[in-house]
C-alpha positions as CSV (number, residue, x, y, z in Angstrom):
1,M,115.2,47.9,88.6
2,A,113.2,45.5,86.6
3,K,113.1,41.8,87.2
4,V,114.3,40.2,83.9
5,E,114.2,36.5,83.2
6,I,115.3,34.7,80.1
7,Y,114.9,31.1,79.1
8,T,117.7,29.9,77.0
9,W,119.7,27.0,75.5
10,R,123.4,27.5,76.2
11,F,124.6,27.4,72.6
12,C,121.6,29.0,70.9
13,P,122.8,32.0,68.8
14,F,119.6,33.9,69.3
15,C,119.8,33.4,73.1
16,I,123.4,34.7,73.0
17,R,122.4,37.7,71.0
18,A,119.5,38.6,73.4
19,K,121.8,38.2,76.4
20,R,124.4,40.3,74.7
21,L,121.9,43.2,74.4
22,L,121.0,42.9,78.1
23,D,124.7,42.7,79.1
24,K,125.4,45.9,77.0
25,K,122.6,47.6,78.9
26,E,124.1,46.3,82.2
27,V,120.9,44.6,83.1
28,E,120.9,41.9,85.7
29,Y,118.8,38.9,84.7
30,I,117.9,35.4,85.8
31,E,118.8,32.9,83.2
32,Y,117.1,29.5,82.9
33,A,119.2,27.3,80.7
34,I,116.6,24.6,79.7
35,D,118.7,22.6,77.3
36,G,116.8,19.3,76.7
37,D,114.6,19.8,79.8
38,E,111.0,19.3,78.5
39,A,109.4,20.1,81.9
40,A,111.2,23.4,82.1
41,R,110.2,24.2,78.5
42,D,106.6,23.3,79.3
43,A,106.7,25.8,82.2
44,M,108.2,28.5,80.0
45,V,105.4,27.9,77.4
46,A,102.8,28.1,80.2
47,R,104.1,31.5,81.3
48,G,104.2,32.9,77.8
49,S,101.5,34.7,76.0
50,D,101.8,33.1,72.6
51,G,102.4,29.3,73.1
52,L,105.9,29.4,71.5
53,R,108.3,26.7,72.4
54,S,111.3,28.5,70.9
55,V,114.1,30.1,72.9
56,P,114.9,32.6,74.0
57,Q,111.8,33.7,75.8
58,I,112.1,36.9,77.8
59,F,110.0,38.2,80.7
60,I,110.3,41.7,82.2
61,N,108.5,42.1,85.5
62,D,106.6,38.9,84.7
63,R,105.4,40.4,81.4
64,H,106.1,38.2,78.4
65,I,108.2,40.1,75.9
66,G,108.9,37.4,73.4
67,G,112.2,36.3,71.8
68,C,115.4,37.8,70.5
69,D,113.8,39.8,67.6
70,A,111.1,41.2,70.0
71,I,113.6,42.5,72.5
72,H,115.8,44.1,69.7
73,D,112.7,45.6,68.2
74,L,111.7,47.1,71.6
75,D,115.2,48.5,71.9
76,A,115.2,50.0,68.3
77,S,111.9,51.7,69.0
78,G,113.0,53.2,72.3
79,Q,110.6,51.1,74.3
80,L,113.0,48.7,76.0
81,D,114.7,51.2,78.4
82,P,111.5,52.3,80.1
83,L,110.6,48.6,80.7
84,L,114.0,48.0,82.3
85,A,113.9,51.1,84.5
């Protein structure tokens, strides 16, 4: 099983949508709710590959996937399930 981590803000609609997809796939994930925590946001940006400060930011097995659109695009193209296996 893949290690999935997601950085979120609790009431962010894009975060909720990304988590909903993971929940639908019955994937366990570690959520870092970083609402207003600039140090945590800086740590998220440092881990990412594109310097984005937006949430959600998703990592699968320490590989930066991107945000909500990116994970849904991977799912639509059939590439997400192999990453989660």
